N, C-alpha and C positions, 0 to 999 in steps of 0.2 A: 499355605506359604506364609511365613512370618514376615514382619516388616523388614528386617535386615536382609533376608534372602531376596525379597522382592526388589528392594532398592539396589542391591548388588547386581541383580540380573538386568534390571532396566537401565542402570548406569552403563553396564557393558554394552547393551544394545545401542544406547545413545552414542557411546564412543565409537562403536563400529560404524554406525551410520555416518557420523561426522568425518571419519577417517577414510571412508570408501572413495570419495572423489580424489583424495590425495594419492591413493594407491593405484587407481585405475586411469588417471589422467595421463595422456601422452604429452610429454614435455617437448615442445618444439625447440629446435635450436635457434629459430628466429622468433622474436617476440611479436605478438599481435599489435598492429598499429591501432592505438586506442584513443578515442576522443571523448571529451566531456561536454555536454550541452547543459548549461545551468551550473555555474561554478560556485554556488553558495555553500553554506555549511554542510548541507546534506549531500550535495553532489561531491564535495570533497571527502566526506565520510566513505562514500563508495569508491572514489578514485584512490584513496589511501589504501584500501584493501586490495584494489587491483594492482597497485604498484608493489605492495608487500607480497603478493602472490608470485611475483617474479616472471610473469609471462606477458607483460604489457610494456610497450614503448609508447609513452604519451606523446602524440603528435599534434594535438590541438586542444585548446580551451575555447569555448564559445559562450558568450554571455552578452546581454544587452546593457549591462552595468559594468563600466570599466573598473569601478572600485572592487567589485567581486573578482574580476580577472586578476587584478594586482595582488589581492590577498591570496588567491589560489596559487599564483606564481611563486609567492614567497614561501608558502607551505610546501609546495612541490619541490622547490630547490633544496629543501632539507631532506627530501626522500629519495631523489633521483637526480642524475645528471642530464636527464632528458630536457630538451629545449623546445617545448611545444609552441606552435604558432597560435596567435590569438585572432578570434573572429567575433563579429557581432551577428552575422547572418549565418545560421546553420546550413542553409542551402549552398552558400559559397564554400563553407568549410568542407561539406561532403564532396563537392565537386573537385576541389583542389587537393584535399588530403587523402581521399579515398580510404578512410579508416576501415579496419576489419571488425572492430568492436566499437560500439557507441553507447555511452551512458546517457540516459535522458533523465535529468533531475531538475527540470523546470517546474514552475507552477503547474497545477493540474490541467488547466485549459490548453496548455501547449503540448502535453504528452502525445496525443494522437498524431498530429502533423509531423512532429520531430521523429517519432518512432517509425511511422510509415515511410517517410523520406529516407531514413537511415536503412531500413530494410530494402527499399527499392534500389538503393545505391550499392547493395551487396553486403551490408554489415550485419553482424549479429548484434542484438540489442539487450541491454539491461535497462528496463524502464521502471521508474518509481510508481508506487501505488498512490491513489487510485489511477487506473490506466487512462481514464478520460473524464470528461465533464458530463457527457450524455451517453445513453446506452448504445446508440448506433455507432458511435465512434469506436467503441470496443470491438464490435463485430468486424468493422473495417480493419482493425489492427490484427485480429486473428486471421482474417482472410489474407492479408498481405504476408503474414509470416508463413502461412501454409503455401501460398502461391510461389513464393521465392525460396522456400525451404530454408528459412533462417531460424536460428535459435533465439527465442525471445523470453528472457527471464524477468519476472515481476518481483519487485522488492518486498514481498511478504515473507521476510526472513524468519519469522517464527516457525516456519515449517522445517527449519533445520536446527532450531535451538534445542539442545539436549533435553531439557525438562519438558518442552512441548512434545517432542518425539516420544519420550517415555510415557508422558501423560496420555497421549493419544493411544498408545499401546494398551494402557490400563483401561481406557474407555471401551476400545474395540474388543477387548478380551471379555467384556461382559461383567466385570467385577463391580461396576456401579449398578448392575441390573438393567432393566429396560428403561431407557430415558424417554420421558414424554414431554419435557419442556427444557429449554435452555434460556437463561437470561444473561445477556451480554451488557456490559456497562462501563462507563468512564465517568468518574465524578471528580471534579476539581473545584477547589474553593476560588473565590474571587468576588469582586464587588461590581458596581455598575460601570466602572471605567469612566473615561473622560472623552469628550468630543475634541477632536483636533481640527482646526480649519483646513479646508482644501488649499493647496498651494501649488506653485510651479514645481515640477519635478526637478531634482538636482541635475546639473549639466552633464554629469557622468552617466545618467540613465536615459535611455531611449524609451520614453514612456509609451509612445505609440506602438512600438514594436513589442514592448512588454505586454500590452493589452492584446495585440495581435488579432486573432479571429474573434475575440470576445468584444463586448461593447467598450468604447473608449470612455472610461469613467474618470472622475476627478481623482487626482493624486492626493493621498494622505500619507504622511510620514509613517504612520502605523501599519501601512499595508505591505511595505517592502522592506526587508526581504522575507519576513516570516508571517506577517499578519494577514496575508491574502486569503487564508483558509476560511476565515469567517465572513468573506465577501462572496455572495452567491453567484456573481457574474464570473468568478474565476475559480471557484471551488464549491464544495457542497457541505460546508460546515463541519462540525465535530463528527457527525455520522459518516461523511465522506472521507474524513481524514483518519481518525482513530478507529471508527467503526469497521472499516474494511479488514483490519487485522483480526478482530475477534469474530466477525462474520465468516472470514476465511477459515478460522479454526473450526467453526461449526460445520461448514461444508466439507472440510477435511474429514471430520468424524462421520458425517452423514453419507448414506448411500443414495440419497435423494438430492439431485443437484439443483432443483428448482422449487421455489415456493409457489403455491397456488393462489394465495390471497395475501394482500399487503394493506396495512393501515398504519398511518402515522399522524400524530398530533404533537403540538408543542407551541412555543412562542418565545417572546422576549419579556419575561417578567421582571428581570433585574437590570440587564445590560442597557446602558444609555450612551454608548459610544458610537463610533462611525460604522460599525459592522452591521450586517443585516441578517446573519444566520441565527437560528434559534439558540437561545442560551439554555434551554432545556427542551428535551424531546423524548417522546416514547414512540417506538415503532414495533409492530407485530407482524410476523410472517407466518402464515399457516402452511405447513407441509402436510403430506398425507398422514403421517404417523406421529408427528410432534409439532410443537409450536415454539417459535423463537421470539423473544422479546428483547428490545434494546432500550436503554435509557441513558441519558447523559444530563449532566448539569455543569454549568460553567461558573456557578456561584456558591456551591456548597459541596463539601467533600462528604465522605461516608464513614465517619468515625464509629458508627454503630456496628458495622460489619468488619471494620479494620482492613478493608480491601477497597481500593479506589478504582481498579481496572480489572478486567478479565471476563470470564464466563463461569456461570454456575450451571452445571449439568445436573438436573434433578432426576435421579434414577430410583428404582424400586429398592435398591440395596443401600442407597445413601446419596449424599450430595458431593459432587466433585467440583472443586474450584481450580480452573486453569488461570494462573496469574502471570505476572511479568517478573518483577524483581523479588517477588515472594514465592516463586516456584509454583508447585501445585500441591493441593491438599485434598484428601478424601475423608469425608466425615460419614462413617457408617450409620445406617439407621439403627442397627443393633448396638445399644449402649455398652454392651460387654466386649465389643470388638474395638481394637485400638485405632486411633486416627493415623492415617498414613500420609507422609509428607515427603516431597523431594525438593531440595533447594535448587535454585537456578544455576546455570553456568553461562555467564554473559561476558561478552567481550568489552573491554574498556577502550576508550574512555566513555562511550555513550551507552553502554549496557545493551547493545544490539548484537546480532550475530550475522553481520553482513559477510564476513570473511568466509563462513561456511557456505553461504549461498553463492558467493563468487566462485568458489572451488567447484561447486556443482555446475555452474554456468560453463566454466572452462572444460569440465569433463564432457558435457553434452556437445560442445562445439567440436571436440576431437572425436567423439564416438557417434554423433548423429542422433543421440537419444533425446527425448523430451525432458526438459528440466523439471525440477521438483515444483517450481512455481511457474509453470508454463503459461503463456499468454491466455490460453483458453481458461485455465484455472483462475487467473487474475481477472479475466472478463466476468466470470460468473460471480466472483466475490465482490467485484466492483458493482455489478448489477444489483446485488442485494442492497447495498447502500443507496444506489441511485433510485431504486424502486421505492425505498423508504422516503427519500426526498421528494420523489414524484407525488406520492400520496400526500405528503405534508403540503406541498405547493397547491395541489388540487383541493385539499380539505376534505377528502373522502377516500374510501377504500377502493382498491383496484383488483381485478382478477387477471392473473398473469399466465400466459402460455409460454413456458420456458423453451419449448422446442421451436416454436415459430418466432419467439421474441416479440410478442405483441400483447397489448392489453386487450382483453376480450370485450367486444361490443362497446368500445369507448374511443371515439374519434378524437375527442379533446385530449385525452391522455396520450394517445399514440402520436399526436403532433409534438408532444414534449419529449419524445424519445430522441429527438435531435433538435438542433437550433440553427438558425441562419448565421453564417459567418459574416464578419465585417470586411468591407473593402476588398483587397486583392485575394483574400484567403478563401479557398474553396473547401466546403465540407467534404471529407473523404467519402468516396463512393464505396458502397458495400458490394 
């Protein structure tokens, strides 16, 4: 098969995949009552796709920051005539509005409680990745979805991106040969940063509610609305944020859903700001037949390889790079064979493919099928990142039993599979 024939066939397959939900979805005459919890920039990215899909009536916006709410209202008014009510407490919103679909786009530490409450209220849920802050939260979310028979889609939208779909077809076809190692990476430049003094939260923000079940930390202007990911009380750093997308790609390719051994190290060599997540980190997951490595830097890009994000699949027939804005590329071991490349097809303005994932979500609500990024899939991919952070925090390797979801012979590590919640909040029961 030559390069042109392959690209034509894979492009057709990708288009067929992305179009299938549109063809099979049952269009209701009545729109789904839809609510958004977490109305910041990313939550609005998702809600925008929901409105454009034409099957949602937005009944509620919920956020602990009234500035976010006002901004969301302004954008929404340009997209629809819906007049959603606004709430600060998601529990009140669920009780009063009884939405059929709930989007959870809060900071990571809030995903489990909001998602489970929405499921228990009867809603189907689109929840952002990573699905939780600790491993046992994810299991509780899976159990809730299964108990109440709700569709729960996780925002790992690369599973519907055309070049990711065709690239996965290429890998699974064996054209890269037997893959024995995968290296996932995210490299961005940056300096040490600056410390900002702790201060009183702005009057528009309910900081106590924002912290919620997590520790009540000092407020720094750099933390909200986007900077929380590098604060380990509320997220799990670059590995927990960016890492899950690429680790999910690896689990999509692999027939082995669980690593057996995990080790991670790293630190803060350059950053001198208010964050406490590692500014560089290496993690290794050992599976039965292959090894996965992760690396990130927040202070130096990767001009040598000309790719700053993605996965390298190292196979006996060559090296396959699954990228983002640069599509995918296969570099054959045989120098006489041509390099094969496929450009990406990404939605603007943010170069993500949320719309396709939302179509799949609606399709599964109407048919009862499991979504392409089902909560169980999101749980396993999130666990990969959380296990790496667990090893990093412990400072040593761990042996993982993926079926039982326990660290073998390690009481100290197993205690960190969950954490105590603060104040009125109760850790979800598994």
